[in-house]
C-alpha positions in Angstrom: 0.0 0.0 0.0 1.4 3.4 -0.9 1.5 6.1 1.7 0.9 9.8 1.0 1.1 13.2 2.6 -0.9 16.3 1.9 0.4 19.9 1.7 -2.4 22.2 2.8 -2.2 25.9 2.2 -3.3 29.1 4.0 -3.8 30.9 0.7 -4.4 30.3 -3.0 -1.2 32.2 -3.8 0.8 29.7 -1.7 -0.9 26.8 -3.4 0.0 28.1 -6.9 3.6 28.9 -6.0 4.1 25.5 -4.5 2.4 23.6 -7.3 4.7 25.4 -9.8 7.8 24.5 -7.8 6.7 20.9 -7.3 6.0 20.6 -11.1 9.3 22.2 -12.0 11.1 19.6 -9.9 9.2 16.8 -11.5 7.7 15.5 -8.3 4.6 13.5 -9.1 1.5 14.9 -7.4 -2.3 15.2 -7.5 -4.3 18.4 -6.9 -7.2 17.6 -4.6 -9.8 19.4 -2.7 -8.7 19.8 0.9 -10.6 17.4 3.3 -13.6 19.3 4.7 -12.7 18.4 8.3 -9.6 20.6 8.0 -11.4 23.8 7.0 -8.5 25.7 5.4 -8.6 29.1 3.7 -7.5 27.6 0.4 -9.7 24.7 -0.8 -7.0 23.0 -2.8 -4.1 20.8 -1.6 -1.4 18.7 -3.1 -1.2 14.9 -2.5 2.2 13.4 -2.9 3.7 10.0 -2.3 5.6 9.8 0.9 8.9 8.8 -0.7 9.0 12.3 -2.2 8.4 14.0 1.2 12.0 15.2 1.8 12.4 16.6 -1.7 9.0 18.4 -1.6 9.7 19.9 1.9 12.9 21.4 0.6 11.3 23.3 -2.2 8.0 24.6 -0.7 8.4 28.4 -1.4 5.8 29.5 1.2 6.7 27.4 4.2 4.9 29.7 6.6 1.7 29.3 4.7 1.7 25.5 4.3 1.3 22.5 6.6 2.1 18.9 5.8 0.0 16.1 7.2 0.1 12.3 6.7 -2.7 10.9 4.6 -3.9 7.4 4.2 -6.3 6.5 1.4 -9.1 4.3 2.4 
């Protein structure tokens, strides 16, 4: 079973900047709506396989506007 993490954003600007950085570094990802129980300002998040976590964390441009949580698909 693959494990994932989500990057959740405080703003749409932070989401767009991070998505661009992740794409430029060729890190596979999916854009998803943020789970409703988290109630963020931005309704979009990035889902990334856990084996890319370290690389992704290094390139997030708006670290103060993003949180990373573990995510298990059911």
